[in-house]
Each structure stands twice: as C-alpha cells, then as structure tokens.
C-alpha positions as semicolon CSV with decimal commas, in nm:
position;residue;x (nm);y (nm);z (nm)
1;M;5,697;0,538;6,565
2;S;5,319;0,493;6,572
3;T;5,062;0,714;6,397
4;P;4,860;0,928;6,636
5;P;4,492;0,820;6,663
6;A;4,366;1,162;6,550
7;L;4,571;1,139;6,231
8;K;4,432;0,791;6,159
9;V;4,076;0,921;6,195
10;A;4,145;1,216;5,966
11;A;4,302;0,988;5,707
12;G;4,000;0,760;5,722
13;W;3,762;1,048;5,669
14;L;3,971;1,175;5,380
15;L;3,972;0,834;5,215
16;G;3,599;0,810;5,264
17;L;3,543;1,146;5,103
18;V;3,764;1,049;4,808
19;L;3,573;0,722;4,759
20;L;3,242;0,903;4,799
21;G;3,346;1,159;4,540
22;A;3,462;0,891;4,302
23;G;3,139;0,699;4,352
24;S;2,933;1,012;4,295
25;L;3,124;1,089;3,977
26;T;3,064;0,735;3,852
27;A;2,695;0,760;3,939
28;V;2,664;1,093;3,761
29;T;2,837;0,952;3,455
30;L;2,609;0,647;3,450
31;L;2,297;0,858;3,494
32;N;2,413;1,103;3,231
33;N;2,464;0,823;2,981
34;R;2,162;0,610;3,061
35;M;1,892;0,854;3,169
36;Y;1,994;1,175;3,000
37;G;2,208;1,064;2,706
38;P;2,102;1,096;2,340
39;E;2,055;0,719;2,312
40;H;1,799;0,738;2,592
41;Q;1,607;1,009;2,403
42;V;1,603;0,792;2,092
43;G;1,478;0,498;2,299
44;L;1,192;0,711;2,435
45;Y;1,101;0,814;2,080
46;L;1,094;0,454;1,956
47;D;0,882;0,352;2,256
48;A;0,631;0,624;2,167
49;L;0,613;0,492;1,810
50;R;0,556;0,134;1,928
51;D;0,287;0,253;2,171
52;G;0,107;0,443;1,896
53;D;0,148;0,766;2,094
54;G;0,191;1,010;1,809
55;G;0,166;1,320;2,023
56;R;0,452;1,213;2,246
57;A;0,661;1,100;1,946
58;L;0,604;1,430;1,766
59;G;0,704;1,626;2,075
60;L;1,021;1,423;2,130
61;L;1,121;1,448;1,765
62;D;1,047;1,823;1,775
63;A;0,903;1,795;1,424
64;S;0,606;1,940;1,239
65;V;0,354;1,786;0,999
66;P;0,398;1,892;0,635
67;E;0,143;2,147;0,524
68;G;-0,148;1,981;0,348
69;A;-0,039;1,626;0,439
70;N;-0,288;1,375;0,578
71;P;-0,193;1,289;0,941
72;A;-0,394;0,965;0,952
73;L;-0,082;0,749;1,006
74;L;0,060;0,950;1,296
75;D;-0,131;0,800;1,587
76;G;-0,305;0,494;1,729
77;D;-0,339;0,167;1,542
78;A;-0,205;0,313;1,215
79;L;0,117;0,420;1,389
80;R;0,154;0,089;1,569
81;G;0,100;-0,086;1,235
82;A;0,369;0,130;1,078
83;V;0,634;0,019;1,327
84;A;0,527;-0,344;1,386
85;P;0,701;-0,482;1,071
86;L;1,038;-0,347;1,188
87;Q;1,215;-0,632;1,363
88;D;1,516;-0,629;1,599
89;L;1,510;-0,255;1,662
90;E;1,833;-0,159;1,834
91;V;1,973;0,179;1,935
92;G;2,347;0,209;1,869
93;P;2,603;0,431;2,044
94;A;2,597;0,800;1,959
95;R;2,856;0,924;1,712
96;D;3,009;1,267;1,754
97;A;2,898;1,510;1,481
98;G;3,076;1,818;1,617
99;A;2,952;2,139;1,783
100;D;2,755;1,961;2,060
101;R;2,584;1,741;1,803
102;V;2,563;1,363;1,771
103;E;2,411;1,107;1,539
104;V;2,242;0,801;1,688
105;P;2,203;0,500;1,456
106;V;1,897;0,278;1,486
107;S;1,932;-0,062;1,322
108;Y;1,644;-0,294;1,232
109;S;1,533;-0,544;0,972
110;L;1,236;-0,543;0,738
111;A;1,135;-0,863;0,561
112;G;1,478;-1,008;0,640
113;T;1,677;-0,713;0,506
114;G;1,884;-0,497;0,740
115;H;1,843;-0,118;0,751
116;T;1,975;0,174;0,954
117;T;1,817;0,509;1,030
118;V;2,035;0,786;1,171
119;L;1,872;1,033;1,411
120;P;2,056;1,363;1,479
121;L;2,043;1,532;1,821
122;H;2,209;1,835;1,977
123;R;2,297;1,927;2,335
124;T;2,100;2,227;2,464
125;G;2,250;2,262;2,812
126;R;2,257;2,092;3,152
127;E;2,014;2,009;3,431
128;W;2,116;2,001;3,800
129;L;2,466;2,117;3,696
130;F;2,570;1,768;3,589
131;F;2,320;1,618;3,343
132;D;2,327;1,691;2,971
133;V;2,004;1,784;2,795
134;W;1,968;1,643;2,443
135;R;1,702;1,727;2,185
136;F;1,634;1,601;1,836
137;E;1,729;1,833;1,555
138;G;1,363;1,860;1,457
139;G;1,235;1,960;1,115
140;V;0,942;1,848;0,902
141;L;0,813;1,492;0,888
142;P;0,844;1,309;0,556
143;A;0,531;1,248;0,350
144;A;0,452;0,974;0,099
145;E;0,228;1,006;-0,204
146;V;-0,017;0,715;-0,229
147;S;-0,255;0,658;-0,520
148;V;-0,510;0,404;-0,638
149;A;-0,654;0,407;-0,989
150;H;-1,020;0,503;-1,020
151;D;-1,114;0,516;-0,651
152;V;-1,108;0,757;-0,360
153;G;-1,004;0,531;-0,076
154;A;-0,776;0,248;0,032
155;T;-0,662;0,064;0,343
156;V;-0,334;0,201;0,478
157;N;-0,164;0,036;0,776
158;G;-0,491;-0,134;0,857
159;I;-0,718;0,174;0,856
160;A;-0,940;0,325;0,588
161;V;-0,787;0,638;0,435
162;G;-0,954;0,871;0,190
163;L;-0,778;0,941;-0,139
164;P;-0,946;1,246;-0,295
165;G;-0,910;1,216;-0,668
166;G;-0,738;0,882;-0,617
167;T;-0,428;1,032;-0,448
168;A;-0,324;1,142;-0,100
169;T;-0,006;1,267;0,064
170;L;0,041;1,089;0,398
171;A;0,272;1,220;0,671
172;S;0,485;0,958;0,846
173;F;0,728;0,918;1,132
174;Y;1,055;0,739;1,067
175;P;1,168;0,468;1,079
176;A;0,828;0,331;0,979
177;T;0,648;0,147;0,703
178;I;0,348;0,238;0,491
179;E;0,144;-0,056;0,363
180;V;-0,140;0,008;0,121
181;E;-0,396;-0,244;0,003
182;Y;-0,715;-0,215;-0,197
183;T;-1,002;-0,461;-0,196
184;R;-1,345;-0,395;-0,342
185;T;-1,615;-0,616;-0,488
186;Y;-1,504;-0,578;-0,847
187;F;-1,140;-0,467;-0,824
188;A;-0,850;-0,537;-0,591
189;A;-0,477;-0,484;-0,565
190;P;-0,223;-0,682;-0,364
191;A;-0,072;-0,500;-0,067
192;Q;0,240;-0,293;-0,132
193;Q;0,477;-0,166;0,134
194;I;0,737;0,109;0,141
195;L;0,993;0,196;0,408
196;V;1,026;0,549;0,542
197;D;1,379;0,555;0,683
198;S;1,470;0,925;0,687
199;P;1,318;1,274;0,667
200;A;1,340;1,254;0,287
201;P;1,010;1,167;0,116
202;P;0,998;0,805;-0,005
203;E;0,916;0,699;-0,357
204;P;0,545;0,736;-0,449
205;L;0,337;0,424;-0,404
206;S;0,080;0,355;-0,676
207;L;-0,154;0,055;-0,672
208;L;-0,262;-0,098;-1,002
209;T;-0,597;-0,265;-0,952
210;E;-0,699;-0,588;-1,115
211;A;-1,038;-0,741;-1,183
212;T;-1,172;-0,975;-0,917
213;P;-1,346;-1,304;-1,000
214;E;-1,674;-1,128;-0,912
215;L;-1,619;-0,875;-1,190
216;D;-1,520;-1,146;-1,438
217;R;-1,840;-1,333;-1,356
218;A;-2,056;-1,021;-1,386
219;V;-1,906;-0,932;-1,725
220;E;-1,933;-1,289;-1,855
221;E;-2,296;-1,314;-1,746
222;Q;-2,388;-1,002;-1,942
223;L;-2,189;-1,107;-2,249
224;H;-2,339;-1,455;-2,241
225;G;-2,686;-1,307;-2,209
226;F;-2,624;-1,078;-2,508
227;L;-2,502;-1,366;-2,728
228;D;-2,782;-1,598;-2,613
229;D;-3,036;-1,331;-2,711
230;C;-2,867;-1,308;-3,052
231;A;-2,888;-1,683;-3,096
232;A;-3,256;-1,684;-3,003
233;Q;-3,349;-1,458;-3,298
234;G;-3,353;-1,755;-3,537
235;V;-3,263;-1,561;-3,855
236;F;-2,960;-1,560;-4,082
237;Q;-2,856;-1,211;-3,971
238;P;-2,954;-1,147;-3,606
239;T;-3,004;-0,774;-3,548
240;G;-2,724;-0,595;-3,365
241;C;-2,524;-0,915;-3,330
242;P;-2,164;-1,007;-3,420
243;F;-2,241;-1,319;-3,626
244;N;-2,447;-1,396;-3,937
245;Y;-2,471;-1,647;-4,221
246;P;-2,486;-1,494;-4,569
247;T;-2,680;-1,700;-4,822
248;T;-2,916;-1,658;-5,117
249;E;-3,091;-1,986;-5,051
250;R;-3,411;-2,039;-4,856
251;T;-3,429;-2,226;-4,530
252;V;-3,645;-2,528;-4,474
253;G;-3,761;-2,559;-4,117
254;G;-3,602;-2,240;-3,977
255;V;-3,260;-2,131;-3,848
256;R;-3,117;-2,252;-3,520
257;W;-2,819;-2,069;-3,367
258;S;-2,617;-2,179;-3,067
259;I;-2,300;-2,046;-2,907
260;Q;-2,031;-2,306;-2,948
261;E;-1,755;-2,102;-2,778
262;Y;-1,815;-1,795;-2,565
263;P;-1,545;-1,526;-2,573
264;A;-1,277;-1,519;-2,305
265;T;-1,272;-1,183;-2,125
266;S;-0,967;-0,974;-2,041
267;I;-1,016;-0,658;-1,830
268;T;-0,743;-0,400;-1,778
269;A;-0,725;-0,063;-1,603
270;T;-0,628;0,248;-1,797
271;A;-0,600;0,616;-1,712
272;D;-0,958;0,667;-1,833
273;G;-1,127;0,364;-1,681
274;Y;-1,151;-0,008;-1,741
275;V;-1,131;-0,175;-2,081
276;I;-1,250;-0,512;-2,205
277;G;-1,011;-0,663;-2,456
278;P;-1,123;-0,781;-2,802
279;L;-1,385;-1,057;-2,782
280;E;-1,368;-1,361;-3,007
281;G;-1,599;-1,659;-3,008
282;V;-1,769;-1,920;-3,224
283;A;-2,139;-1,960;-3,297
284;R;-2,297;-2,256;-3,475
285;I;-2,576;-2,249;-3,728
286;D;-2,802;-2,547;-3,794
287;T;-3,056;-2,534;-4,074
288;E;-3,163;-2,690;-4,404
289;L;-3,135;-2,503;-4,730
290;R;-3,329;-2,565;-5,052
291;D;-3,153;-2,511;-5,384
292;F;-3,342;-2,262;-5,606
293;F;-3,280;-2,458;-5,928
294;S;-3,292;-2,823;-5,830
295;G;-3,510;-2,797;-5,522
296;A;-3,273;-3,028;-5,341
297;V;-3,251;-2,985;-4,965
298;R;-2,915;-3,001;-4,791
299;P;-2,848;-2,985;-4,419
300;I;-2,620;-2,711;-4,283
301;S;-2,431;-2,738;-3,953
302;E;-2,133;-2,505;-3,948
303;P;-1,925;-2,311;-3,698
304;V;-1,932;-1,935;-3,749
305;P;-1,641;-1,745;-3,587
306;F;-1,717;-1,393;-3,473
307;E;-1,557;-1,101;-3,297
308;F;-1,675;-0,777;-3,139
309;G;-1,593;-0,527;-2,867
310;A;-1,760;-0,406;-2,549
311;E;-1,750;-0,101;-2,326
312;L;-1,737;-0,143;-1,950
313;L;-1,867;0,087;-1,678
314;V;-1,797;-0,014;-1,319
315;T;-1,925;0,162;-1,008
316;Q;-1,908;0,057;-0,645
317;D;-2,238;-0,132;-0,680
318;D;-2,295;-0,206;-1,046
319;V;-2,139;-0,332;-1,368
320;V;-2,271;-0,230;-1,711
321;V;-2,141;-0,399;-2,027
322;T;-2,233;-0,242;-2,362
323;P;-2,150;-0,458;-2,668
324;V;-2,003;-0,273;-2,966
325;V;-2,066;-0,447;-3,298
326;R;-1,920;-0,298;-3,613
327;P;-2,142;-0,321;-3,923
C-alpha cells in the first residue's frame, strides 16, 4: 500500500520544521555561548586593557576608582604598558558559582611564571528572549602604594608620575603589572615590578635609590679639592684639616704636603637624607728638621694617616659636600 502524495508532502514539511528548529536551537546555543556568554565579556574586558581603553574597561568591569587614588595608570600608554608583560593570556571556561553567578579564570605568565586571575560575573536577565546577559560583579579597583626616597616623582609603566611627599597610591586594573623606575642625575634605582592579580591591594612597592657615578664623581671632586687645599697650606698643622704633624723641631726649607691616598667614598640613603660614610686617607709630609741641641738636619718623608667625616646635601641640580673635622 503506497503513501498518499499529500501525506508525503506533510511529512517532508514536518521534518523540515524539526530540522529548522533543531538548527535554530543550536545557533542560539552557539550565539549564547560565544557572543553573550561570560567568557565573551571577559574577552572584551581584556581587549580593552590591551588597547589602553580605560573608559571601556572600567565600564565593562563595572568598577569604581578608589577615593583619593591616582588614576594615571588607568588609560593610554600606561595601561597598555601594564598589560604588555602578561604573556599567553587565555580565558578559561566559566565555573558555576551558584545563584546565577560564575567565575571565569584568566591564565597568563609573567617572567616565565604562571598565574591565574578569577573574574566573577552574574547573570542579569535575557535579551531577545534567548540570550543571557552577563555583567561583572563590580566593586572598587585595587590600588598600590608606591614610594621613592627623597623625591616627588618616578617613572611608572613608562610615564612620569608625581609622588607627593615621596609616596602615591595608584589605582590599577587587574590582571596588570606596575613597574616603577627612578633615574636622576645623582641617584637612581633599578626598576621593580609588582603584579596586580585581584581586587585586593598588592604589597607596597618602595624604591631604594643608590648613588650614580655622576654623584660619586661630584663628591670626590669636592673632597679632593678640600684635601688639596689643605696640602697647599705648607704648615705642620693646616687649619681646618684632618691631618697634621706634631713636632717641637724647626723646619729647614719649609713643609710640603701631598695626598698619598684619597679617601674612598660610600654614599647611602637614610630616612633623613644621604650620608657619606667615614673617610680615611693618607697624606705625606716632606720636610727637613733641625735638632735644637746639635743643629743637625734630618730629612723627613713620612705617611700621615687621617680620617674625617662629611655632610652631603643633594638637590636636583647641585651637590654640596661639607667636611667635618673633629679637633
């Protein structure tokens, strides 16, 4: 018994509708996952960070800037510089956190070490009846405290940032890095980097500055000039100087001083400023002395060790060394 033609047509239409419905359901599922899913939102946020678009990133994250924090790192080149060190950024599958909430892991590496930042999102409803709407949980951005001894500025993520009183609190997106370096004529500090991987504030970053070769040269020049002036006085006890030659005999032909060994300088930073370490050197005296009783003349050529201190004042443009000689 053959199937009537009308029944065949109806069956064909029914099959077509079933396939069309199945295809539509698959398409909706794919779109929901890829274009509207929480992973897609996280991807958009990371793209905004890489593009240096802080306004878009802040809106997507639904976060606010901490009160009183410096927002210098939240846009443009500073933001791009914050994300650039993060290698192999990858968005993982969302994990169910209950009550229409998920956690999306973002994995990456920094200087060869793997890290993961977890971003929480929640479902707020649907669009067009089928597509889920996901938003970040929001909150307040983390902020890092950055300080440099005895200065009011540093370079952070490639841009100049003011540090009133030597310290600033810098707001940051996450995941991101904060790299601080300090280079001036007389003092510098190697770059230091911290990772901001969650809304929690990272550990404070404090740069300890060290003397540059330019400062060492400036200090040595002034110390050498001071000692050379002492040596030029040509008396047994040069005034205001760290070396002398005590004697009760008279000189024949004058006193000639020279500096046999100039002091090595050591400069360190303290809470109150910069300090020059104890200074030790060796002078040499050359003269001839006449004995009071016999009248005999004997040549003198002796090393004379000495030590003294010095105070150091350093500004952006000048170095002042003040020798301190104890009586």
